[in-house]
C-alpha positions in Angstrom: 114.9 75.3 43.5 114.9 76.4 47.4 115.4 80.0 48.0 119.2 80.7 49.3 119.3 81.9 53.0 121.6 84.9 53.4 124.9 83.8 55.2 124.3 86.6 57.9 120.4 86.0 58.3 120.6 83.5 61.2 123.2 85.5 63.0 121.2 88.6 62.8 118.0 86.6 64.3 120.0 85.4 67.3 121.4 88.7 68.1 118.2 90.6 67.7 116.5 88.1 69.6 118.9 88.3 72.2 118.3 92.0 72.6 114.6 91.8 72.6 114.7 88.9 75.6 117.3 91.0 77.4 114.9 94.2 77.2 111.6 92.5 77.9 112.0 89.1 79.4 110.7 85.8 78.2 107.1 86.4 79.2 106.5 89.8 77.5 108.7 89.1 74.4 106.7 88.5 71.1 107.8 86.9 68.2 106.4 89.4 66.1 108.7 91.9 67.7 111.7 89.9 67.1 110.8 89.2 63.5 110.3 93.0 63.0 113.8 93.5 64.4 115.3 91.5 62.0 112.9 92.7 59.0 111.4 89.5 58.3 107.7 88.6 58.6 106.6 86.4 61.5 105.9 83.3 59.3 109.4 83.8 57.8 110.7 83.5 61.5 109.0 80.2 62.2 111.0 78.9 59.1 114.1 79.3 61.4 112.8 78.2 65.0 109.8 76.2 65.8 108.9 78.4 68.9 109.9 80.8 71.3 111.6 78.5 73.5 113.9 77.1 70.7 114.8 80.8 69.9 115.5 81.5 73.7 117.9 78.5 73.9 119.8 79.6 70.8 120.5 83.1 72.6 121.5 81.4 75.7 123.9 79.2 73.7 125.3 82.0 71.7 125.1 85.2 74.2 128.6 85.9 74.6 129.9 84.4 71.2 131.4 87.3 69.1 132.0 84.9 66.2 129.4 84.8 63.5 126.6 82.2 64.4 126.5 79.7 61.7 123.1 78.8 60.2 122.2 75.0 61.4 121.9 72.5 58.6 118.5 71.5 59.7 115.7 74.3 60.0 113.6 75.2 61.7 115.5 74.4 64.8 113.0 72.3 67.1 111.5 73.1 70.3 113.8 72.0 73.2 112.6 69.0 75.2 111.4 70.1 78.7 114.5 70.5 81.1 117.1 70.9 78.6 117.3 74.8 78.9 117.8 74.3 82.7 120.1 71.6 82.2 122.5 73.8 79.8 122.4 76.7 81.6 123.2 74.9 85.0 126.2 73.4 83.1 127.4 76.8 82.0 127.1 78.2 85.5 129.0 75.5 87.0 132.0 75.9 84.2 132.4 79.4 84.7 131.7 80.2 88.3 134.6 78.2 89.7 136.4 81.3 91.3 139.6 79.4 92.3 141.0 82.7 93.8 138.2 83.2 96.0 138.0 79.7 97.2 141.8 79.7 97.9 141.4 82.6 100.0 138.5 81.1 102.0 140.8 78.2 102.6 143.5 80.5 104.5 142.7 81.7 107.8 144.3 85.2 106.9 146.0 86.9 104.1 149.8 87.2 104.1 149.0 90.3 102.0 145.4 91.5 102.4 145.4 94.5 99.7 146.9 92.0 97.0 144.6 89.3 97.8 141.3 91.6 98.0 142.4 92.8 94.7 142.8 89.5 93.1 139.5 88.3 94.6 137.9 91.5 92.9 139.6 91.2 89.5 138.3 87.4 89.5 134.7 88.4 90.2 135.1 91.5 87.6 136.5 89.4 84.8 133.8 86.6 85.3 131.0 88.9 85.1 132.5 91.0 82.3 133.3 88.1 80.1 129.9 86.5 80.6 127.8 89.6 81.0 125.2 89.1 78.2 124.5 85.5 79.2 124.2 86.7 82.8 121.9 89.7 81.7 119.8 87.5 79.5 119.4 84.8 82.3 118.6 87.4 84.6 115.9 89.1 82.6 114.6 85.9 81.4 114.2 84.3 85.1 110.6 84.7 84.3 111.1 81.3 82.3 110.0 78.6 84.5 112.8 76.5 84.0 115.4 79.4 84.5 113.9 81.2 87.7 115.1 78.5 90.1 118.3 77.7 88.4 119.3 81.6 88.4 118.4 82.2 92.0 120.0 78.9 93.4 123.2 78.7 91.5 123.6 82.1 89.6 122.9 84.4 92.7 123.0 82.8 95.9 126.3 81.0 95.8 128.3 84.0 94.7 126.6 86.3 97.2 127.2 83.9 100.1 130.9 83.2 99.2 132.0 86.8 98.8 130.1 87.5 102.1 132.0 84.6 103.8 135.3 86.1 102.5 134.7 89.9 103.9 133.5 88.2 107.2 136.7 86.0 107.5 138.9 88.8 106.9 137.1 91.0 109.3 137.3 88.6 111.9 141.1 88.3 111.2 141.5 92.1 111.5 142.4 92.5 108.0 139.3 94.2 106.7 137.6 97.4 108.4 135.1 96.2 110.9 131.5 96.8 110.4 128.3 95.8 111.9 127.0 94.5 108.6 129.6 92.6 106.7 127.1 91.2 104.4 125.7 94.6 103.3 129.5 95.5 102.8 130.0 92.6 100.3 126.8 93.2 98.6 127.8 96.7 98.0 131.0 95.5 96.5 129.4 92.9 94.5 126.8 95.3 93.1 129.3 97.9 92.2 131.4 95.2 90.3 128.2 94.2 88.5 127.4 97.8 87.7 130.7 98.3 85.7 131.4 94.9 84.4 127.9 94.2 83.0 125.1 96.9 83.6 126.6 99.9 82.3 126.9 98.3 78.7 122.9 98.8 78.8 123.0 102.1 80.2 121.1 104.2 77.5 123.1 107.3 78.1 126.6 106.2 79.4 129.4 108.3 80.2 132.4 107.6 77.7 134.8 105.7 79.8 138.0 103.3 79.2 137.1 99.7 80.3 140.2 98.9 81.7 140.3 102.2 83.5 136.7 101.7 85.0 137.9 98.0 86.1 141.1 99.3 87.8 139.2 102.3 89.4 136.4 100.1 90.6 138.7 97.8 92.4 140.4 100.7 93.9 137.7 102.5 95.3 136.2 98.9 96.9 139.6 98.3 98.2 139.6 101.7 100.0 136.2 101.0 101.5 137.0 97.7 103.1 140.6 97.8 104.0 141.5 98.8 107.4 142.7 102.3 108.4 145.9 101.0 109.4 146.5 99.4 106.0 145.8 102.4 104.0 148.1 104.6 106.3 150.8 101.9 105.9 150.5 102.1 102.3 151.0 106.0 102.1 154.1 105.7 104.4 
């Protein structure tokens, strides 16, 4: 009679593997290390997945899934065919990175209310990163995988940076944001500040206690104060 697999075992495996991949990247992750994290032997691990690539694909599929991950009917999970990981990651990026608020702002020559528009653009960016933070972090750290590196750069990083820079530059030209010699640097600082508090802080080994909603509001407020013109800021106080 086959041994019954504990209901939580597969979930534990994917959660543990996600943390290991996130910590070490794809190339440096060892199956033995993942097995140790779950408390099983390396041989037992291969009863669940055929390969490290099989496991990475499962981690990518379930990275931000808070519900218990059910054990597949067929084990071990087979090695994915070449190109499937890149295809699935590209599909997810296309699905979650629409940013309609930013795109609508880019279609306008100027904002009717620059403070409100800027806050909405930043809120959209913060929400996108925070709600997909584990997948983003995992893809970023595993960009040493031959299929993930090009996808992450061309779809995950470059478009978001470029579009935010275009927005900042457009509003500077319209006289609605603070003029600077380096608008791309200003937009990059805004992006990295959002990414720190929406994502990276979750992996800080010794984070300061903070309320996530207050942090979000504070980050957006500080970025707005750095980008808005002095005239706009003075007008708010009057």
